[in-house]
N, C-alpha and C positions, 0 to 999 in steps of 0.2 A: 606318422608320415607329415611332416608340417607343410600344410598350403601355401601356394604363393599369396604375393598380393591380391591377383584379381580373383583368388578362388579357385582357380584351377589346382590341379594335382596330377600326377603321375605316379603310379604304385605297381612296381614290378612283381609279381606273383608267379609261381608255378599252377600248370594245368591241375584244375580242381574245385572243391566246391570249396567258399572261404566265407565266415561271417566278419562285416565289416560296419563299419560307423564313423561318424564324425565327429567332432565335438570341438566347442572355443565357450571361455567365459560362461559359464553357466548353459550354456546351451549344447543340446545333441540332437543328433539323427534318430531316428529308427536303425536297427539291427537289420542288415539285410545279408543275404545267400547269396554270392554270386557264383557262379559257376564260368569258369573262366575256360576260352578253348585254347587249344595250342595253332591254333592255325588264325584266329582272324582277333582284332584288338576289341575289348570290353568299354565300352562305354556308362559309366554311371553317376549321374547327379545327386547328392545328397541336400536336403532341406534341414537345416536345424530348426528345435521344437524347444517352447520353455517348458512344457507340461512333461513332469518325469514320468507320467504315468502311461507315457504314449512310447517313452524310450524304450521299453522293452517288448512292445509288436515288434516280430520280425516278418520282413518280407523275404520272399522270393524273387531270385531276377536270373534268368537264363539269357545270354545272348543267341538271340537263333541264328545258326549257321547257315547260310544262302543256299542254295540249288547250285551244282557245281557251274551250271551256265550263265551263273548269275554275277554280278559284281557287287561286292560290298560298297556302300557308300562312303568314299571317304571325308575325312574333316574338310578338307577342301575340294570342291568339284571337280579339279583334273585329277585323272587317275597317277599319280605321281608315286603310289607308295608302294608298288615292285620298282624294283631299280637292281641294275646290274655294276657290280665292282668290277672294274678292271686292275689286277694287281702286277706290276711290272716290274722284271727284275731284272739288273744289269748283266751281261755276259761277254766277255772280253773277245772271244769270238763269234758269237754268234748276234750282236749288237744286244736290241732289249726284248725281252721275250715278256709278252702279255698273256697274260692268263684272265678268262673272263670267269666270274663267281658269282652265285646269286646267293646271298647272306652268306657267304663263306664255302658255299657249294658249287663244284666245277659245273659249267652248263654246255649244252652243246650248240651248234650253230641254228639249231632251231628256234632258241631264244635269244642267240646273240646276233641272227640274222646277218652275218657276213658284215661285222663291224669294220669299215675301214679306218687308216690312218693317214692324214693328211697333212703336209708338212708344204708351208710355202706355196698352198693351193694345187699340191700334184698330190695323189696316192701313193705314199712308198710302200703302205703293206696292208693287206686284208687277211680276217681270220680264218683260219681252218684249224676246222673244228671246235675246241674250245681255246686255243692258243694265236698270237699273232704275234710275229715275229717282225720287229724295227730293224730294217738293216743297219749292219755295222757303219759306221761312217756317216750316218743321216747327221747327227749332230757335230759341227765342228766345234773345237775346245769346250770350254764348258758357260759360254753364253748362253741366255735363257734364250729357247726358240717357242714360238706359238705353235703348239699340234693339237689337231683337230680330232677327235674321234664321232665318226659319223655311224648310224646306222636308219635305214629304213624307218624303221618305226620308234627312231628316238631323237630327242632335242641333239642338236650336235653338241659336243663336249670339249670346252679347250681347257687344256692342262700347258702349262712352262715348262717345258723340258730341257735338258741339257747332257750333253755326254756324260756326265760326271754325276748322274743320278744313279743311287743305289737302289732306291725302291719308291715305288710311288702308286698310288689309289686314282682310281679313277672312276665316278659313279655318273653313270648314265641314266637318264629319267626317261619312260617311256612317254609318247606320245599320248593322250586324250584318243580315245578311241573315237570321240565326235565332239562336236562343240555346239554348244546350245545359247541361244540369245539368253540374254538375262534384263526381267523388268526392271526397270528404277530400283523399286523395294530389294529386289533378289542380289544387284550389281551393291547398293549398301550394307548387304547381308554379308557378302564376298570381301568386302572392307574390314568388315566387322572381325570377319574369321581370319583374315591375314593378318591385321592388327596384335590379334589375339595368338597367333600360331608363331610369328616372327615380331615380338614386341620389342626388341633390340633393334628393327630395321624400321619398321611402320609405323605411321601415324597418321591421323584423318584431320583434316578440317575444312570447313567451308567457306568460301567466296562470296557467298551470296545466295541468289534464289533465282529461279528464273520467273517470266510471265507469271505462270502457275502455281509458283510458290513452293515449286520442287527445289531440294538441295543440290547447289552445284557444288558437290564437295570432291576433292583433292585427294588423294594418298601419296604422302610422301616415303620415301623410300631411301635411307642411308645410313650407313653404319655407324653408331655412337659407341663403338669402340674407339678409345681414341688411342690404344696401343697400336692399331692397325691402317691409321690412315690420317687424315689432317683433322683440324677439331672444327666444329660444324659451321664458324664462323669466316674459317678459311677456304671450305668447300666453295668448289664452282658451283651454281645451281643451274640447272635445264629444265622445261616443263615439256609433256606431250600433250596433246591436246586431239579429243576426237569427237566426232560428232558434232559439229557447228551446223550440218545441215541435218537435222533427225534423220533421214531417211536413207542416210550412207553412215552404213551400220557395220560394214567391216573393221574400220579402224578404232570403234568402239568396242568391240569385241577383243579385238587385237590387241587393246592396251588392260584390257578386266583381266586377259589371259597371260599376258607378259607378266604383268603384276605378281600372279599366284606363281608363276615357274621362278622369277628370282627370288620369292620366298623361299622356294624347296630349294634351289640351285645354290645359295649361299655358302661359301666354304667349302661347296663341291666341285663346281667350277670355277677354276682360277681366273677366268676371265669376267662371268658374272661378279665374283669377289673383289675383283679390284675396281670394279665399275661401282660399286655400291662402298667401297672404303674411301673412294677418292671424289665422288658426286653425291652431291644434293639432287636428289630428281624426284621432281612433282607430276603426279598422273592424275589428267582430269579428262578420264574416260567419255562423258558424256555430256559436254559443254551446253548442247540443247536438249535436255530430257523430255519439255514439251512436245518436241517435234518427233522424237523416237517414238513417242507412244502413241501416237496416229499414224504413223508410217505403215505401208503398206507394201508386200513385196512388189506387184506389179505394176505399181505405181513410181513414175519418174518426179511426180512433185509434191506427193502427198505426204506431209512431216517435214518436207524441206523448211518450212520459216519455223520460226519460235511459236511462242502461244500467243501472241497478239499479230501471227502471220506475217512478221519482217522477217528478210535474209536476214542472219546474222552477219553474213560476209559480204554484203554490202552497208552496213550500217557503221564503220569505223571512219572518223576524219579522216578525208582524203588529202592528196598534198597537191590535187590538179583540181576534183570536183568539188561544189560545195553539197555539203549532205541536205538532205531533202528531210529525208525519214527522221521521227525524234530517236535518239538514241536510247536502246533497249535497255532491261536492266542484266542482261547477262553482258551486253557489252560495257557497260560502264561497270560489272564487278570484273571482268577482263582486265580490261585497262588501268583499274586500281589494283589488283594483283600483279599485273606483268611490271608496273612500276614500283611498288612495292617489294618486290622478291629480288631484281635489278638479274633477272635471269638473262644469261649470255646468249643460249640458244633454247631453238622452240621447234617443234614438228605440229604441224597440223594437216589431220588423215582425213582424205576425202573418198570420193568412188564417183563413179562412171567413165574413166577412163583407164590407163595406166603410163603413170607419168610421174617426175620430179620436178617440180615446179619452183622458181625463184623469182626476188623481184626484178624490176618493178610488176606490179601487178597489171597498170594501165601508163596510156603513153599521154605525150601532152596535148596532141589533139584526136584523141579518144580513136584513134584506128588500129588495128591488129599488127603492130608493127614492136620488132625488138625494142625494147626500152630499158637500156643498162641502167643497174647502179654504181654508187662509186665503190662498191665492192663485189663487181660482177665475179670477177676470176675468185672469189671464196665463194659466192654461192654456189658456183658451177661446180665447184670443188665438194661440197657437201653433197649437191643434190646428184653427182656423179656417182658417189659415195656410197649413196643410195642405191641407185639404179644400177650399178654393177655388181652389187650383192644380191638384188633379187634374181632369181632363175632364169625369168626372161622378160624383164622390164628395158634391160639394154639393149637386148638381141631384136625386138619388132619382133617376136614372134607371138605376141597376142598384141590384135591391131581391135580397137572400138571405134565401128562406122568407118568415118574417113581420115582418123588420127594416126599423123605421121611424125614421129619423136627422135629424131637422131641421137642415139645414143641413150634413149631412155630419160633426155632431160629436156625442159624446155624453159625459158622463158615466159613469166606470165603473160606479159601484152604480147609477146610474140604468138603466143597461142591464141588468146581474145583478152581483148583489155576490159578491165571490169571498173569500177570505182567502188570507194569504203571498203577494200579488204583488209582484213586482219594481219596478213603477213608484212604490208606495207607500213603500217603504224607499227609494228612489234618492231621494224628495223629503223625507221627515220624517229620515233616517239621515246620507245624505250630502250633502245639500241640493242633489240636481239635477234637474232639472226637465225629467221625463220623460214623452213621449207616447206611448202607442198607439197601431199604425197595424196593422190588419185591412185586406190588400190585394185582397181580392177572393173571390168566395164560394166558390172552388175552392183549398182549402189545397194540395194538390198537384197542379197543373193537369197535364195534358198538355205536351209538348216544344213543340209547336205555336204555345202560346197563351202562352208565355212572354214574347215581344217586346213583344206590344201590350200588356200588362199591365205589363211594366219601363218601355217610353216613357210609358205613362199616371201612372205613379209616379215618373220622373225628374224633373219639375218641378216637384212637390210635397217631394221630399226636398231638391231647392234650397234653394227657400222655407224649407224646417224650418231646413237650414242658415244660413241669411241670417236667420232670427227669435232664432238663438242669439245674435246682435249687438244685441238689443233689450233694452234698460234703461240700466245706468250701471257704471260699474267704477272702482279707483282702488286708490291702497296707502297705509296708514295705518302711519305712522312716530312714530319720537320724537324730542327735539330735536338728539340725534348721526345721526340719519338711519337708524337700525336698524328693520327692521319688525317691529309690534306684532302677536305671533301671537293668533289667537283672538280680535281686534276684533272685538265683534258689532254687525251693522247691523240693525236694526229700525226699524218703522214701517210694513213695508208686508208683511203676512204673517208666513210665519216667521221667524226669525232667521236673518240668513246671519253664519258665522262668515270671518274672514281667512284666507288662507293662512299656512304657516309667514313667510313673507316681508312679510308684510302687506297683500299684494292681493289684494283682492277683486271677485265680479263678480256683482251683483246683476240677475238677469233681472225685466224687468216690462215691461208695456203700458205702450204711451201713456197720460200721466197726470201729476197733480202730486200729489207726496208730500212728508209732512214725515217725514225719516230721519235717525232718533237714531243716533250712532256713541258706542260705549263701551267700554271695555277698565278690566278692574282695576287700580288705582291711578291712573287717569288721569282727567280732565276730560271728562263726559258732554257730547256737544257736538247740536245739533238743527238741520239745515240742510233748507232747504226745495228738492226737487229736481223740476224740470219734463221729464220724457221726453216725446221726441219720435220717429218712426218714423226708423230708419238712413236717411240719401240713400247709398243704394250708391253711385249713378253721381256722388256731388262726395268723399267720405270715408266710409269703411265704418269709423267709429269713434264707439263710443255715447260718452256724455256723460259727461267723466272729473271725479271729486269725490277729490282726495286731501286728504290731512291731515297736519300736523303735531300730535302732541300733546304736553303738556306736563302734569306733575305736578298742575300749579295752573290749568294754560290751556291753549286751543286754539289756533295761527294756524296761517291757511290760506293756503296759497299758490299756491293754483290757480287760473288766471284765470276758470273754469266758477263759481267760487262767488261769488255774486254779491256787488257793493260795499256792496248795503245789508244785509247779513247780516255783514259785516268793520265797517261803521260801527258799527251796532247792539252788536256787540262792544265796540269800545272804545267808544262814549259809557256803555256800561253799566258797561266800568271804570274810566272817569273818575268817574263819578256815586258807585259804590262808594268810590273814593278820599277824593272830596272829603266824601264824609258821613262817612267816618274822619276827616278832618283836620278838620271842623268838631267833631266830637263832642268829638275829642281838645282842640281848642284851648278848648271852650267850660268843658270838667274843669279845665283847667290856669287860666282865668280863675276859675272860681268856688272852685278851693285858694287862689288869690293874694287874692283877696279874705276869703275864713275867716281867711287867717294875717293881712293888716293889720289886720281886724277883734279877732283874737286877742292883736294886738300891743299894740293900743290900749285893750284891756280890762286888759291886763298892765300898760301905761305908768300907767293911770287909777288901777288899785289900790295901784300903787308910791306914787303920789302922795298916796291918801287915807294909806296908812302912816306916808308921811314927817310931814304935815299932824297924824295924831293923835300922831307923837310931839314933834312941837310944843308943839302943847296941853298935852300931859302934863308936860312939862319947864317949862312956864310956870307950873304949878299947886304943881308940885313948888317952885316960888323964892318963891312967896308962903308 
């Protein structure tokens, strides 16, 4: 069996005892007798040796089967190895029949746990025994519809189905029995594990170090199979950040677990697959690892600041107040990273209340009053999307102290005004639309509370990632096809600048907008844009507006630009040219008439001179 580049391998074997060894380039491992079970996975690591004398030494390895009450530790800490596959078959009379199987074997409701089928937010069918029948007429025509399968102990799985489906397989992953807090080193280990398990999806990199020299490590997830999505350079980049306050740990652990689930669910869950096919997602679960390392469950402030004791969410350059505290290494790293990557959206996860907040974070006079940003409508749309996807946030069912938030959202300054916040800096300085989410009343809850809090926020996090596609995008180039850097897209809130390659993303809530495209040395262009909600079941692609700009004009080659606009441009061009021709012709005619008149005057003058000369000659002769 040929090993892969990383040295990891998989070898299918029937149950029993087998003699195995590994070899490469004159090196070989000892021979090992491996006893394979028919119930559990066997893991054995080979070590290559140069000494031939050691090759013939045989080791015996038996995988110890755990007791029935114990659960074997999987490769990834989340217990996702047991999964249920749902096979659906279309029947003309009964709609779609769904049969639940576990590794191909039918199972009953004791394991299926009454799986529900949800379409457009309504439960249309519930499993009975080991089957689920979706009523006939649920799907209209062959238009893909987002269908969710949900069970109390399982992640909600999304499939895009239509009435024309002949067979569909749905894989549901059980929720872990519990969640545990990870130390910094354990988190880095999870990252390494995910990149090994999902090497085509995940990679890691550091953006800097904390005040105490801990790695600020990012895990990036994006499908690199170019047949399934856009190229990396074309993908929209977004970021999810947790732990800016070290003692607010729910967001940190939620992102660590979300990363692992994305790895497991890719190619099984249609929505997760499409998210990773179309987006370039960057996770920074622990922005303040120093603070987390000293945080305590019962303390409201211990671990809030970084290793130098500074509150990182008061440390960014501010639009109103002059910064007093020195910039911290985490702050510097965040600003450089955000500017370099050109993220279009971001989310910052906090704790201490239950609300989704949006800019501005402070008011001009420092009072706790609503301070709307130029993109207030878009931010409210993003915050509401998160709040309404959480089971209680928008309903006001969980109240922390005296906090009251209509619809589960709040303008930052309307709640309380703060200076030096990360959200305002992201928005104004990096054109990254960031919302801030308070994930619960307890900043650092007990381990027993983690799972329910995480699962409550899971659908909201997915909605936020989906809403990152809300708006329109495109690429602005010159007549030679080169991108025009710093093209300004204006007319909706703040101005947005294009990337160096001319690509831009404009986040916008649904509506009609008059958008201006401008770049130094090029003709300005105004276009009417109609932004609609993204239909994920059909195509996870927002409205595209591409432009080719010339020094004297703009020609648009994108089918999304309406014909009327192009016709108006052409008509305007002809009107201008015609006017110039008419004026030129009029001038030419006027000059011709003037010259003709002058010539006649000269001829008449000459005739007068000749006539006077004849008269003079007659007088002289007399």
